[in-house]
C-alpha positions in Angstrom: -8.6 119.4 -7.3 -12.4 119.2 -8.0 -14.8 118.6 -5.2 -15.5 114.9 -5.0 -18.3 115.0 -2.3 -21.8 114.0 -3.3 -25.0 113.8 -1.2 -27.2 110.8 -0.4 -29.7 112.1 -3.0 -27.2 111.4 -5.8 -26.5 107.7 -4.9 -28.4 106.4 -7.9 -26.2 108.2 -10.4 -23.2 105.9 -9.9 -22.1 102.6 -11.5 -20.9 101.0 -8.3 -21.3 101.7 -4.6 -18.2 100.8 -2.7 -18.3 100.4 1.1 -14.8 100.6 2.5 -15.8 100.0 6.1 -14.8 96.8 7.9 -16.6 93.5 7.1 -18.4 93.7 10.5 -19.7 97.2 9.9 -20.8 96.1 6.4 -22.6 93.0 7.7 -24.6 95.0 10.2 -25.9 97.4 7.5 -24.9 98.9 4.2 -26.5 100.7 1.2 -28.4 98.0 -0.7 -26.3 97.0 -3.8 -23.0 98.1 -2.3 -19.9 95.9 -2.4 -17.5 95.7 0.5 -13.9 96.6 -0.3 -12.6 97.3 3.3 -9.5 99.4 3.6 -9.1 98.0 7.1 -10.4 94.7 8.1 -12.0 94.1 11.5 -8.7 93.2 13.3 -6.8 96.0 11.6 -9.4 98.5 12.5 -9.4 97.4 16.2 -5.6 97.5 16.3 -5.3 101.0 14.8 -8.1 102.3 17.1 -6.2 100.9 20.1 -3.0 102.5 18.9 -4.7 105.8 18.5 -6.0 105.9 22.0 -3.2 104.2 23.9 -0.1 105.4 22.1 -0.7 108.5 19.8 -2.8 109.6 16.9 0.4 110.1 14.9 1.6 106.6 15.4 -1.9 105.3 14.5 -2.0 107.3 11.3 1.4 106.1 10.2 0.6 102.4 10.6 -3.0 102.9 9.4 -1.8 104.6 6.2 0.5 101.6 5.4 -2.4 99.2 5.9 -4.9 101.3 4.0 -2.5 101.7 1.0 -1.7 98.0 0.9 -5.4 97.1 1.0 -6.5 99.6 -1.6 -3.8 98.3 -3.9 -5.1 94.7 -3.4 -8.7 95.8 -4.1 -7.7 97.6 -7.3 -5.8 94.5 -8.5 -8.5 92.0 -7.6 -11.7 94.0 -8.2 -11.1 97.1 -10.4 -8.6 96.4 -13.2 -11.4 95.4 -15.6 -13.2 98.7 -15.1 -13.4 101.1 -18.1 -12.1 104.7 -18.0 -15.7 106.1 -17.7 -16.4 103.9 -14.6 -18.1 106.0 -11.9 -17.8 104.5 -8.4 -19.3 106.1 -5.2 -17.2 105.4 -2.1 -18.2 105.7 1.5 -17.0 104.9 5.0 -18.5 105.7 8.4 -18.5 109.5 8.3 -17.0 110.2 4.9 -13.5 110.7 6.3 -10.1 109.2 5.8 -11.0 105.7 4.8 -13.2 106.6 1.8 -11.2 109.7 1.1 -8.0 107.7 0.6 -9.6 105.3 -1.9 -11.4 108.2 -3.7 -8.1 110.1 -4.1 -6.3 107.1 -5.6 -9.1 106.2 -8.0 -9.3 109.7 -9.3 -5.5 109.8 -9.8 -5.9 106.7 -11.9 -8.5 108.4 -14.0 -11.9 107.1 -12.8 -14.6 109.6 -11.9 -14.7 108.4 -8.3 -16.8 110.3 -5.8 -17.1 110.3 -2.0 -20.4 110.2 -0.1 -20.6 113.3 2.0 -21.2 112.3 5.6 -20.6 108.7 4.8 -22.8 105.9 6.1 -23.8 108.1 9.1 -25.5 110.5 6.7 -27.1 107.7 4.8 -28.5 106.1 8.0 -30.0 109.5 9.0 -31.7 109.6 5.6 -33.1 106.1 6.0 -34.7 107.0 9.4 -36.1 110.2 8.0 -37.6 108.5 5.0 -39.1 105.7 7.0 -40.8 108.2 9.2 -42.4 110.1 6.3 -42.7 107.9 3.2 -45.6 105.6 4.4 -48.0 108.5 4.8 -47.4 109.4 1.1 -48.4 105.9 -0.1 -51.7 104.2 -0.8 -51.8 100.7 0.6 -54.2 97.8 0.1 -53.8 95.3 2.9 -54.3 91.6 2.2 -56.0 90.1 5.3 -57.1 86.6 6.0 -56.7 83.8 8.5 -53.4 82.0 8.7 -53.0 79.7 5.7 -55.5 81.5 3.5 -52.7 82.4 0.9 -51.8 86.0 1.5 -48.2 85.5 0.6 -49.2 83.6 -2.6 -51.5 86.4 -3.5 -48.7 88.9 -3.2 -46.5 86.8 -5.4 -49.3 86.6 -8.0 -49.8 90.4 -7.8 -46.1 90.9 -8.3 -46.2 88.6 -11.3 -49.1 90.7 -12.7 -46.9 93.8 -12.4 -48.8 95.4 -9.4 -46.9 97.2 -6.8 -46.1 94.9 -3.9 -44.4 95.4 -0.5 -43.3 92.0 0.7 -42.4 92.5 4.3 -41.9 88.8 5.1 -39.6 88.6 2.1 -37.5 91.6 3.3 -37.4 90.1 6.8 -36.7 86.6 5.6 -39.3 85.3 8.0 -42.9 84.1 7.7 -44.1 86.2 10.7 -45.1 83.7 13.4 -43.5 81.6 16.1 -43.1 78.9 13.3 -41.9 81.4 10.7 -38.1 80.9 10.7 -36.9 80.0 7.2 -34.1 77.3 7.5 -30.8 78.3 5.8 -32.0 81.9 5.4 -31.0 84.0 8.4 -32.8 87.3 9.0 -31.1 90.6 8.3 -30.1 92.9 11.1 -32.7 95.5 12.1 -30.7 98.2 10.4 -30.3 96.4 7.1 -34.0 95.4 7.2 -34.8 99.1 7.5 -32.4 99.9 4.6 -34.2 97.3 2.4 -37.6 98.6 3.4 -36.6 102.2 2.7 -35.3 101.1 -0.7 -38.6 99.4 -1.5 -40.8 102.3 -0.3 -38.7 104.8 -2.3 -39.3 102.9 -5.5 -43.1 103.0 -5.4 -45.4 105.2 -7.5 -47.5 107.1 -4.9 -50.3 107.4 -7.5 -50.8 103.6 -7.6 -51.9 101.3 -4.8 -49.3 99.1 -3.1 -50.4 95.6 -1.9 -49.0 94.4 1.4 -49.9 91.6 3.8 -51.2 92.4 7.2 -48.4 92.0 9.7 -47.7 92.5 13.3 -45.0 95.0 14.3 -42.5 92.2 14.8 -41.6 89.9 12.0 -39.3 87.4 13.7 -36.4 89.3 15.2 -37.0 92.6 13.2 -39.5 95.3 13.7 -41.4 97.3 11.2 -41.5 101.1 11.8 -44.6 102.4 13.6 -45.2 104.9 10.8 -45.7 102.0 8.3 -47.8 99.8 10.6 -50.1 102.7 11.6 -50.5 103.6 7.9 -51.4 100.0 7.1 -54.0 99.9 10.0 -55.8 102.9 8.4 -55.7 101.5 4.8 -58.3 99.7 2.8 -58.3 95.9 3.1 -58.9 92.8 0.9 -60.0 89.7 2.8 -59.0 86.2 1.7 -61.4 83.4 2.7 -60.5 79.7 2.7 -61.8 76.6 4.4 -59.8 75.0 7.1 -59.1 72.0 4.8 -57.6 74.3 2.2 -55.6 76.2 4.7 -54.2 72.9 6.1 -53.1 71.8 2.6 -51.5 75.2 1.9 -49.6 75.3 5.1 -48.3 71.7 4.6 -47.0 72.9 1.3 -45.5 76.0 2.7 -43.6 74.4 5.6 -42.0 71.2 4.2 -39.0 71.5 6.5 -41.2 70.7 9.5 -42.7 67.6 7.8 -39.1 66.5 6.9 -37.9 67.1 10.5 -40.7 67.1 13.1 -38.1 67.8 15.8 -37.7 71.3 14.4 -41.5 71.9 15.0 -41.2 70.5 18.5 -38.6 73.0 19.4 -40.8 75.8 18.2 -43.9 74.5 19.9 -42.0 74.6 23.2 -42.3 78.4 23.2 -46.1 78.0 23.5 -45.9 75.9 26.7 -46.8 78.7 29.0 -50.0 79.4 27.1 -51.3 75.9 26.5 -49.5 73.7 29.1 -47.0 70.9 28.8 -49.7 68.2 28.2 -51.1 69.9 25.2 -47.7 70.7 23.7 -46.7 67.1 24.2 -49.8 66.0 22.4 -49.0 68.3 19.5 -45.4 67.0 19.4 -46.6 63.4 19.3 -48.9 64.3 16.3 -45.9 65.6 14.5 -43.7 62.6 15.3 -46.4 60.2 14.1 -47.2 62.2 10.9 -50.7 63.3 11.9 -50.2 66.6 10.0 -53.8 67.4 9.1 -55.0 67.0 12.6 -52.1 68.9 14.1 -52.3 71.9 11.7 -56.1 72.1 12.1 -55.8 72.2 15.9 -53.0 74.9 15.7 -55.2 77.0 13.4 -58.4 76.7 15.4 -56.9 77.0 18.9 -53.9 79.3 18.4 -53.8 81.2 15.2 -57.4 82.0 14.3 -58.5 83.5 17.7 -55.3 85.7 17.8 -55.6 86.8 14.2 -59.3 87.7 14.6 -58.6 89.8 17.7 -55.8 91.6 16.0 -57.8 92.4 12.9 -60.7 93.8 14.8 -58.5 95.8 17.1 -56.3 97.4 14.5 -58.0 97.4 11.1 -61.3 99.3 11.1 -61.9 98.5 7.4 -61.4 94.7 7.9 -65.1 93.8 8.7 -66.4 95.4 5.5 -63.4 94.4 3.3 -64.3 92.8 -0.1 -63.7 89.0 0.0 -61.6 86.9 -2.3 -62.5 83.2 -2.1 -59.8 80.5 -2.1 -61.9 77.4 -2.9 -59.1 75.0 -3.7 -55.4 75.0 -4.6 -55.7 73.1 -7.9 -55.8 74.7 -10.3 -53.8 77.6 -8.9 -56.4 80.2 -8.0 -54.1 83.1 -7.2 -53.4 84.6 -10.6 -57.2 85.0 -11.0 -57.5 86.4 -7.5 -54.7 88.8 -8.2 -56.6 90.2 -11.1 -59.7 90.6 -8.9 -57.6 92.4 -6.3 -56.2 94.8 -8.9 -59.7 95.5 -10.2 -60.8 96.3 -6.6 -57.8 98.4 -6.0 
């Protein structure tokens, strides 16, 4: 029988990536784009593992084989019968062992050119960590800086629309990057899956062209960007968005409609700032939200909380920030960001 093992470098050569690990393993992290066809579900995996330890490996293998065969048959019937003869799936499990080997064997017997990822998810994960440690140093970043509400995320969106290279860390993290940054109905990925998505993005960039990215802290909600990336960003050239407080208030009210629709959500988030500003101030801000005084509330949060923190962080970490070329956001109507994106590309 021919060798069916392939390395992580060959992942892109296949039509479909099939992760045969349990749903819980898949949910924590997987190769982006993979589908989950578990040969053992979470309960089955736990049961066979217990049998292996407490009874005997032989008994576990017998019962495990019956479950695996039954599950593979179901997956073929439900997910694979429409595949053509020249279909090329790549199959992986935790270490490239029995789970992925069983499905690879059966699919090859059917006639598909199925292959098994050598070393499985564990080898892939090692490659992710290696690449995240080395890729940022090979890339040329342009960091979009500017006070909160100046439109950095909108600039990145306009740059993407103009076919510039963009690394959207907040998009990958599904979080807007501050204590108020949780996006309702869009839970954050696990740390490992965030790293998988980030590695995929970094691997796809052309090192000869600049990559635009928004200035971020190391933590974006509950996930953390690798030090190698953050330190590379700190040393990169900057672009500086400038907008008046009134424009920033308008933009933020547009960006956070869920707080306006449900002021109680904002009150829950403001509670985390009590230790810094005191209960009386937090109660005042909550009252402004409840009574719809949004312009005043957002202005105070910007001037008292966000702006001083942001200015300190920029001066501490970004040596090119003070002399960065400025892009003026004078108003939001008409939309200024397509023009600003062209200016940023010209500067880059």
